[in-house]
C-alpha positions in Angstrom: -29.1 -2.1 -18.3 -31.5 -5.1 -19.5 -30.9 -8.4 -17.4 -32.3 -11.6 -17.7 -34.5 -11.3 -14.7 -36.2 -8.9 -17.3 -36.4 -10.8 -20.1 -38.1 -13.7 -18.1 -41.0 -11.3 -17.3 -41.3 -10.6 -21.1 -41.1 -13.9 -21.8 -44.0 -14.6 -19.5 -46.1 -12.0 -21.0 -45.4 -12.9 -24.3 -46.5 -16.5 -23.8 -50.0 -15.2 -21.6 -50.4 -12.9 -24.5 -50.3 -15.4 -27.1 -52.4 -18.0 -25.3 -55.5 -15.3 -25.2 -54.7 -14.9 -28.6 -57.7 -16.5 -31.1 -56.4 -19.1 -33.1 -56.6 -17.6 -36.3 -54.8 -15.0 -35.8 -51.5 -17.1 -35.2 -50.7 -20.5 -35.7 -49.2 -22.7 -33.4 -45.9 -23.0 -35.3 -45.5 -18.9 -35.1 -45.9 -19.3 -31.3 -43.8 -22.2 -31.3 -40.5 -19.9 -33.1 -41.3 -16.9 -30.9 -41.2 -18.8 -27.7 -38.0 -20.3 -29.0 -36.4 -17.5 -29.9 -37.2 -15.5 -26.5 -35.8 -18.9 -24.6 -32.4 -18.4 -26.8 -32.0 -14.7 -26.3 -32.5 -15.4 -22.4 -30.1 -17.6 -22.0 -28.0 -15.5 -23.5 -28.7 -12.8 -21.6 -27.8 -15.0 -18.4 -24.5 -16.6 -19.9 -23.7 -12.5 -20.2 -24.5 -11.8 -16.7 -22.3 -14.8 -15.3 -19.1 -13.6 -17.0 -19.5 -10.2 -16.1 -20.0 -11.6 -12.6 -16.6 -13.6 -12.8 -15.0 -10.2 -14.0 -16.2 -8.0 -11.4 -13.5 -7.8 -8.4 -14.9 -9.3 -5.0 -13.0 -9.5 -1.5 -11.3 -12.5 -1.1 -9.6 -12.2 2.5 -9.2 -9.6 5.0 -6.0 -11.2 7.0 -5.3 -8.3 8.3 -5.2 -6.4 4.6 -7.8 -6.9 2.5 -7.0 -8.7 -0.9 -9.3 -8.4 -4.2 -9.8 -10.7 -6.5 -12.1 -12.1 -9.8 -14.4 -15.0 -9.4 -12.6 -16.4 -12.7 -9.1 -16.3 -10.6 -8.0 -14.0 -13.5 -6.5 -11.1 -11.5 -5.7 -10.5 -7.9 -4.4 -7.7 -5.8 -2.8 -7.7 -2.3 -1.8 -4.5 -0.6 1.6 -5.6 1.7 3.8 -3.8 4.5 5.2 -4.2 7.7 6.7 -2.4 10.5 9.6 -3.3 12.8 10.2 -0.6 15.3 13.5 -1.7 17.5 15.2 -0.3 20.6 18.4 -1.5 21.1 21.4 -1.5 23.4 24.8 -2.4 22.4 28.5 -1.7 24.2 31.9 -3.7 24.1 34.7 -4.1 26.8 37.0 -1.8 24.8 34.5 1.1 25.4 34.6 2.3 21.8 31.1 1.8 21.6 28.2 2.8 24.0 24.6 2.9 22.2 21.1 3.3 23.3 18.9 4.2 20.2 15.9 3.5 18.5 15.1 2.9 14.9 12.4 1.9 12.5 14.4 -1.5 11.0 11.8 -1.7 8.6 8.9 0.6 7.6 7.8 -1.1 4.0 4.9 -0.8 1.8 4.1 -2.7 -1.1 1.8 -4.5 -3.4 1.5 -8.0 -5.3 -1.0 -9.7 -7.3 -2.1 -11.8 -10.5 -2.5 -10.1 -14.1 -4.1 -12.6 -16.2 -3.7 -15.6 -13.8 -0.3 -16.9 -14.8 1.7 -13.8 -14.6 2.4 -12.4 -10.9 3.8 -9.2 -9.9 5.2 -7.4 -6.9 6.7 -4.4 -5.7 8.0 -3.4 -2.1 9.9 -0.1 -1.1 11.4 0.5 2.1 10.7 3.8 4.0 13.2 3.3 6.6 15.7 5.5 8.0 13.9 8.3 6.1 14.9 7.0 3.0 13.5 4.8 -0.4 15.1 1.2 -0.8 13.2 -0.7 -3.5 13.0 -4.3 -2.7 11.2 -7.0 -4.5 10.4 -5.6 -7.8 9.5 -8.6 -10.1 7.1 -10.1 -12.5 6.8 -14.2 -12.3 5.5 -16.3 -15.0 4.3 -19.8 -13.9 3.9 -22.6 -16.5 4.0 -26.5 -16.5 7.5 -26.4 -16.4 8.3 -24.0 -13.6 8.0 -20.8 -12.7 10.3 -18.1 -14.4 11.2 -14.6 -12.6 12.1 -11.3 -14.0 13.4 -8.3 -12.1 15.0 -7.5 -8.7 14.7 -10.3 -5.9 17.0 -12.6 -3.6 19.5 -14.6 -5.1 18.6 -18.5 -4.0 20.9 -18.9 -0.9 20.5 -20.0 2.8 17.6 -21.3 4.5 17.7 -17.9 6.5 17.8 -15.7 3.6 15.4 -17.3 1.9 13.0 -17.0 5.0 11.1 -13.8 5.3 12.4 -11.9 8.2 8.3 -11.9 9.4 9.1 -15.3 10.2 13.0 -15.6 11.1 13.5 -16.9 15.0 15.6 -13.6 16.0 15.6 -10.1 15.2 18.6 -10.3 13.0 19.5 -13.2 10.6 23.0 -15.2 10.8 26.0 -13.0 10.0 27.6 -14.9 7.4 24.4 -13.9 5.2 25.3 -10.2 5.3 28.8 -11.0 5.5 29.2 -12.7 2.4 26.4 -10.5 0.6 23.2 -12.3 0.0 21.0 -9.7 -1.3 18.7 -9.0 -3.9 19.8 -8.2 -7.2 18.5 -7.7 -10.7 18.1 -10.9 -12.6 16.2 -14.0 -14.2 15.2 -17.1 -12.0 14.0 -20.3 -12.6 12.1 -22.5 -9.9 10.3 -25.5 -10.2 9.5 -28.1 -7.2 6.8 -30.2 -5.6 5.2 -31.0 -2.2 8.5 -31.8 -0.5 11.4 -30.2 -2.7 12.6 -27.1 -4.5 15.0 -26.3 -7.3 15.9 -22.4 -7.9 18.8 -21.0 -10.0 19.0 -17.3 -11.2 21.7 -15.3 -13.4 22.2 -11.5 -12.1 23.8 -8.2 -12.3 24.2 -6.0 -9.7 21.1 -4.3 -8.2 18.8 -1.6 -8.7 20.7 0.5 -6.0 24.1 -0.2 -8.3 25.0 2.9 -10.6 28.2 1.4 -12.1 28.8 1.2 -16.5 29.8 -2.7 -16.0 28.2 -4.2 -13.2 29.5 -7.8 -13.8 27.4 -10.9 -12.8 26.3 -13.4 -10.2 25.2 -16.7 -11.0 23.5 -18.8 -8.0 21.6 -21.9 -7.2 19.7 -23.6 -4.5 18.0 -27.2 -3.6 16.1 -28.5 -0.8 14.2 -31.7 0.0 12.2 -33.3 3.0 9.7 -35.1 4.2 6.9 -35.3 7.0 6.5 -37.6 10.1 4.4 -37.9 12.8 4.4 -34.9 14.4 7.1 -33.2 12.5 8.7 -32.3 9.5 12.6 -32.2 8.6 14.4 -30.6 5.6 17.9 -30.8 3.8 19.0 -28.3 1.4 22.4 -26.9 0.0 23.0 -23.5 -2.4 26.3 -21.8 -4.4 27.0 -19.0 -5.7 29.6 -17.1 -8.0 30.3 -13.4 -8.7 32.3 -11.0 -10.0 31.9 -7.4 -9.6 33.2 -6.6 -12.9 33.5 -2.7 -12.2 36.9 -2.3 -10.8 36.1 -2.3 -7.7 36.4 -4.9 -5.3 34.5 -6.5 -2.7 35.2 -6.7 1.1 33.5 -8.4 4.3 32.1 -7.9 7.2 29.2 -8.2 10.0 27.9 -6.3 13.4 27.5 -8.0 16.6 23.3 -9.1 16.5 22.3 -5.9 16.6 21.5 -3.3 13.4 22.5 -0.4 15.9 25.6 -1.4 16.7 29.0 -0.8 15.2 31.0 -3.6 13.3 34.0 -5.3 15.4 34.6 -8.0 12.3 36.0 -6.4 8.7 38.2 -7.2 6.0 39.6 -4.8 3.2 38.4 -4.5 0.0 39.9 -8.0 -1.2 38.8 -9.6 -4.5 36.8 -9.1 -7.9 35.7 -12.6 -7.6 34.0 -15.0 -5.1 32.7 -18.7 -4.9 30.6 -19.6 -1.4 28.7 -22.9 -0.8 26.1 -23.4 2.0 25.0 -26.6 3.6 21.3 -26.1 5.7 19.5 -28.5 7.5 15.9 -28.4 9.7 13.2 -29.9 11.7 10.4 -29.1 13.7 8.8 -31.7 16.3 6.0 -30.5 17.8 6.4 -27.3 19.6 10.1 -27.9 19.3 12.6 -27.0 16.4 16.3 -26.8 15.4 18.2 -25.5 12.6 21.5 -25.2 10.8 23.9 -23.7 8.4 27.4 -23.8 7.4 28.5 -21.7 4.9 32.1 -21.3 3.2 33.7 -18.3 0.8 36.6 -18.4 -1.0 37.7 -14.9 -2.5 39.7 -14.9 -5.4 43.3 -13.5 -4.6 42.1 -12.2 -1.7 44.4 -13.3 0.6 48.8 -12.6 0.9 51.0 -13.4 -1.9 47.7 -13.5 -4.5 46.4 -16.6 -2.9 42.6 -17.0 -2.2 41.5 -15.7 1.3 38.8 -18.7 2.5 36.3 -17.4 4.9 33.2 -19.5 6.6 30.4 -19.1 8.8 27.3 -21.2 10.1 25.0 -21.0 13.2 22.9 -23.6 15.0 19.4 -22.8 16.8 16.5 -24.1 18.9 13.8 -22.8 19.7 10.7 -23.8 21.7 7.0 -22.7 21.9 5.7 -22.9 26.0 2.2 -22.7 24.5 2.1 -25.4 22.3 2.3 -24.2 19.0 4.5 -24.9 16.4 7.6 -23.3 14.1 5.7 -23.9 10.4 8.4 -25.5 8.1 7.0 -25.0 4.2 8.9 -27.7 2.7 7.3 -26.7 -1.0 9.2 -23.4 -0.3 11.7 -24.2 1.7 11.6 -21.9 4.1 9.8 -21.1 7.3 7.2 -19.5 7.8 4.3 -17.9 10.2 3.0 -20.1 13.5 -0.6 -20.5 14.3 -1.5 -19.3 16.9 -3.7 -21.0 19.6 -5.5 -18.6 21.5 -4.4 -14.9 20.4 -4.9 -11.7 22.2 -8.0 -10.4 20.6 -9.4 -13.5 21.4 -8.8 -13.1 25.2 -6.0 -15.6 24.9 -2.3 -15.5 26.3 -1.1 -15.5 22.6 2.1 -17.8 21.5 5.0 -17.8 23.6 8.4 -19.3 22.5 11.8 -19.2 24.0 15.0 -19.7 21.5 18.7 -20.0 21.2 21.4 -19.5 18.9 25.2 -20.4 18.7 26.3 -18.1 15.5 29.9 -17.7 14.1 31.4 -15.9 11.1 35.7 -16.5 10.9 36.8 -13.4 8.3 40.4 -14.3 9.0 42.5 -16.4 6.5 46.1 -16.1 4.3 46.9 -12.5 5.8 43.7 -11.1 6.2 42.7 -10.5 9.9 39.2 -9.8 9.3 38.2 -11.3 12.9 36.2 -14.1 14.4 33.1 -13.1 16.0 32.0 -16.0 18.2 28.0 -15.3 19.5 25.4 -16.5 21.8 22.1 -15.4 21.5 19.0 -15.5 23.6 15.5 -14.8 22.3 12.0 -14.5 23.6 8.7 -14.4 21.6 5.2 -13.2 21.9 3.0 -13.2 19.0 -0.4 -11.6 19.7 -1.7 -12.9 16.7 -0.1 -14.6 13.5 0.7 -11.3 12.2 2.1 -9.0 15.3 5.0 -9.8 17.6 6.9 -8.7 20.2 10.7 -9.9 20.4 13.6 -9.6 22.7 17.2 -10.9 22.0 20.3 -10.8 24.2 23.4 -11.4 22.5 27.2 -12.0 23.7 29.7 -11.7 21.3 33.4 -12.5 21.7 36.0 -10.8 18.8 39.5 -12.2 18.6 42.4 -12.0 15.7 40.5 -8.5 14.5 43.9 -6.9 14.3 42.4 -5.2 10.8 39.5 -3.1 13.1 41.1 -0.5 14.8 37.9 -0.8 17.4 39.4 -4.1 19.0 43.2 -2.2 19.7 46.2 -3.9 19.3 45.3 -7.2 20.2 42.6 -7.7 18.3 40.5 -9.2 20.8 36.9 -7.3 21.9 33.9 -8.6 23.5 30.5 -6.8 22.4 27.0 -7.4 24.7 23.6 -6.5 23.4 20.1 -6.0 24.3 17.3 -5.9 21.3 13.6 -5.1 21.6 11.2 -5.0 18.7 7.4 -4.6 18.1 6.6 -5.7 14.5 3.5 -6.1 12.6 3.0 -7.3 9.1 0.0 -7.4 6.4 
């Protein structure tokens, strides 16, 4: 390719030749015109080189996976993934379960990036359990009025659900998030926010895995607001979701003790085609200490006896402390927890970051003739962050089960107790 640097040489040679020519062979005006033409051509070539350089992909970052981007910001490509390797032990007082097993809780690969700057894309698939499950798969357009998302993504509900599992304090989320069916669905979403607030809303119809002719629909919204003070951050939030399955089937509500390998000991039958959920949340970070809590209530339409609504509820309170002085990052502009900054990572010869935490969690699925049961759980956790992208986790939980007459494993008295121990090695990129 003929580059600007070659043109510079040609310009110099031409100027030198012109100077050495006799005055009679070339007028001063002609010489000036030639020099102006060459100078213009040189500027055009330099501009073309600059434009081509901006369109060339360069390594934007490498922590820990490489990201490619163009200098003009129009295009970006990121490789994403995570692996959670779990070991679990679980047993109950009535001796219906005795588990000592391992699993890949998550084995996920994906890509995300930008196409023409304002259009973002993301695609992730999970291969855990020798199955392929599509997770996030969407396009997102950013405008001055907010962000519009099209595809499959999480309904905007709950602090724990909106926080990536990479950054939750414990191995499993709060009981109500699974029991009330908070999940990814196909839909259209709108989001807006600022440095200390967020608002998201969406309309959804089933998920990629749904295989029915009439999927029904769901409508959900969430808002958060917070602030910063010396050494800390606080945030309050609320959310709502209404859903109608619409395919002739009915919704059920159930949950495990706090280990994914465990059996379920609280569960209802299929009760209702429609339900409405409301949630409240609060979180705060004060130096190395953090605290968070949520409460949610769900009304299953005509799900109780004699056609009355059945109302269920759930929530949690958790607290944690980084012994090594780090902070659990609360991102107000996202309305969610994020990864901590490890002061002395192991790969630099440090001890990493060490965190201890405790949580009280409750889910109540008993109301109006429905005896799905109440499960109260205490959880203790230890997290060792080797660096920002990898950690070891250990969780112990004790669950007390009551009024779970609809679950055969609990016996005639509807009561039971479950102990679990879980360990995880986690890495993400």
